[in-house]
N, C-alpha and C positions, 0 to 999 in steps of 0.2 A: 412617793407622793404623787397624786394626780395633779392635773393643772389647777392652779389657784383659781378660786371663783372669779376673781377680778379678770384674770386672763381668759377664762372661759367666756365671760361676758363680752370682753373686747373682741375676741375672735367671732363670737356669734353676731355681734353688731356689724362687723365688717361683712360677714356673709349675708346677713339680711339686707344690708344696704347695697349689695351687689358691688362692693369695692373690688377693684382690679389690682393685681400686682403690677409693679412697674415694668415687668417684662412684656405686659400685654397692651401697653399704650404707647403713644408717640413720645419720643424723648423729651421734647419741650414740655409736654403735659406732665410727664413724670417728674421733671424738675420743679415745675410750678406746684404740683400737688405735694411733693415732699416738703418744700419750703413753707407751704400753707398749713398742712396738717401736723407736721412735727411739733411746732410750738403749741398747737391746740391740745395735743395729747400730753404735754409736759406740765410740770407744776407752774404756777404763776411766777413771773419774773421777780426775783428778789431785789430789793433796793441795795445799792452799793454806794461807796463814797464817791467813786468816779469811774467813768468808762471813756476810753479814748480810741477812736478809729484812726488807723494809719495804714501805710503800705510798706511792703518789704520787697526790695529789689532782688532778683534772682541772677544766677550765673549767666543766663542768656538775655538779661536786660528786660525781663518782664516784671510786672508789679503785682504782688499778691495782696489781697485784702486781709487785714488783721485787726483785731480788737483786743485791747488790754482792759481787764476788769480789776479794779482796785478795791479791795474790801475796806481798806483804811486810806485816808488821804496820803498821796505820794509824798514821801519825805526823803530828800537826797542825803540827809545826814543819817538816816536810819532806813536803808533800802529794804524792801520786802522780798522774801523768796517768791518764786514763781513756778507755775506749771505751764509748760508749752503744750497746747492741746490741739488735736486734729479731729475734725468732725467725721461723722459717719456718712454713708451713702454709696458705698461700693465703688468709689472713685468716679462715679458717673453722675450722681445727684448729691445734694447737700450743700451747705454754705455756712459761713460765719453766722448769718442771721438765724438760720434754722436751729443752731445749737446755742443760741443766746441764753435761754432759760437754764439749760444744763450748766453752762459756764458760770452763770451768776450763782447757781446753787453751790458749785464747787468752791468758788471764791468766798462766798458768805460762810459756808460751813467749815472751811479750812483755815481761813485767815491769810491765805497767800494770794498773790496776784495770779490771774489766769490770762495767758496770751493765746488767743484763739486765731488759727491761721486758715485761710481759704486757699487750699492748693488748687491747681488747675485740673479741670475735669476732662474725662474721656467721653466720647471718642475724638473730640477735637484735639486732645492732648493725651495720647496713649502712653502706656508704660515705656520708659521710667520717669515721665515728667513729674508725676505726683511724688515719687520718691525723692527726686532731686529737689523739688520745691520744699519738701519737709526738711531735708538736710540743710538747705540754704537758710530756711527759717531758724533752725537751731543755731547755726553759726552766727546769723544776724543777731539773734537774741543775746548770745554770749558777748558779742562785740558791743552791742548797744545797751546792755543792761544798766550801766551807770546812768545813762541819759534818761532812762525810764524809771529811775529810782527803784531798780530791781537788783538784788544781790546775786551776782554772777557765780558765787560759790554755793548757792542754795537753789539749784534748779532741778526740776523733775520734768519728765516728758510723758505724755499720755494721749489717749484718744479712744474713740468708740468705733468698734467694728473695723472697717477699712482704715480709719484713722489710727486705731490701735496697732494695726500692721505697720503703718508708717512709723509709729513710735518705736517699734522693735528695731527697725533699721537705724533710726536715729541713735539708739543706744550704742550700736557698734560704731557709728560715726563719731559720737561723743568720746568714746574710749580712745579711738585712734587719733583724734584731734586734741586730746588732753583736756576736754571739757568735762568738769565734774558733774555727774548726775546723781541725785540722791535716790531716784525711784523711776521705774517704768510702771505707770498706771495703765494697764491694758484691759479694756472693757470688751470682752468677747472678741478678740482679734481673729482674723482668718489667717492661718499660718501654714496651710498645706495647699499644694497644687492639685490634689486629688479629691475625690468625693466617694471614698470607698470604705468608710469606717462604719461601725455599727450604728453610731449616732446619725450619720447621714441616712442610713436605711430606715431607721426608726422615726426620725423627726424631719425628714426631707420634704414632707408634704403635709400641709394643714396646720403648721405651727409658725406662721408668719414668714419666716425666711425659708424659702423652698429651694430645692435643687435647681428648678427651672430659673429662678432669679439668680442663683449663683452662676449658672451657665451664661445667662444674659449679661451679667456683670463682666465675666471673663471675655465674652465676645466683644464687648465695647472697650474694655480696658487694655487688653493685651494686644501688642502689635503683631505677634506671631504665636503659633501653637507652642513653639519652643520656649516662649517666655514663661510658661508654667513651671519650667525647671529652674528659673532664676531665683536665687535665694532671697532677693529683695521683694519678690512676690510671695514666695513660699519659704519663710525662714525655717520652718520645721524640716522640710525634706527637699528643698531645692538644692541641686548639686551644681548648677551653672554659676561660676564666679563666687562660690560659697567661701566664707572666711575660713582661713586656715586655723585661726585661733579664736575660741569662744570664751576664753577666760577674761576676767576683769570687767564684766558688764554690771551695770547698775542693777540693784535688786528689782525683781519683777513681782508685781501683785496683779493677779489675773482674775477678772470677774467672768464667771461662766454661769449658764442657765441650764436647768435640768432638761428642758425640751429644745435645746439649741442643737441643730445638726453639726455645729462646730465643736461641740462639747469634748469629744475625744481628742481633737487636736490640742486643746488647752492642756489637758493632762500630759500628753506626750511632749509638748513644748516645755512645760515646767520641768519634766524629767530630763530633757536634753540640757536645759540650762544648769540644773543641779549637777548633772554628770560632769560638767566642765567647771565645777567649783563656784557657781553663782547661786545666789539666794533666789528662790522662786516659791510662790504660794498661789494655789488656785482656790478660790472660794466659790462653791457651787450654791446657787440660790434655788431652792426647791420650788417646783410649780411654775417656774418662770420660763420665758421664751426669749429668743434673740430680740434685742431692741428694747427690753423692759426698762433699762436704766434711764432712758430718756422718755419714758411714758408715765411719769409719776402722777400726772393728772388723771389717768385712767387706771393705773396699777399702783395702788398705795404702797404695796410691798417694796417698791423701788426705794422708798425712804430709808429702809434698812441698809440697802447697798450704798446709798449716798452717805449715810453715817459711817459705814465701814470705810469707804474710800477717804472720807475726810479724816478719820482717825489715823489711817495709815499714812496719808500725806503729811499730816501734822507731825507725826513721829519722825518721818524721813527728813522733813525740812526743819526740824528742831523748833517747832512752834508749840506754844502752850496748849 
């Protein structure tokens, strides 16, 4: 299938407006533009029963911004299941505020609480700060679930793009810490340290996420070239400090797009999970590009992926 008409229109509008990729502008401007334009491109924010802003303490005594989305009023006698969610942005841009509409959609369509976490960004905080922040957020949520009217026995973890990569690492941490996870909701994660697949060659330029942007992300995020080999950055093929045991992970449901340069990584990652006895499914959305999941205001086909994600989450978290 060719690019969906809505995607063609989006890409054409960007080109006609002279929009620049984040690798071509100053970092401060890149962050401001991402936080401004991402909500404009998404669906209108959905109303919910309650939203609570709070902070999460990390192992090195930093404080992370977090936001809890309640689709129904919090009830400590009947706690809600929850999705721990990490935003997109390549570890360099993005925020809780930028992913607000997406988290509202997931909470409203699923009926579970969504806990959105703002991990620290590079280059001020290079690898592995974001990874450690994500793990600390998972452990915090498990400890504090009762105080938030959340059911600690019905938790899922997920994210979009770089946030999805963080979620994959959290799945290992959860298993090792005895934290039950019902699902990994992985929206086009980056799981390889290389850029040498057929999809990279075919879709690495002109389809929103470019190879130049990926290189820019790595140059800002990684503390050294050797970090590309670290499995916490590249769960698929990283061999530095890689887990010896891949068994017993939460089921993974992976969103992929036909014109995403990361597409081949998703298939190979699902195969690797299944090879070690885990359940994994990749759903390919034809005509779509990397980032489409949070572009529902411009790309109406994103609504199908939203419905699919909600269905899978409801099933995993035992919701009607």
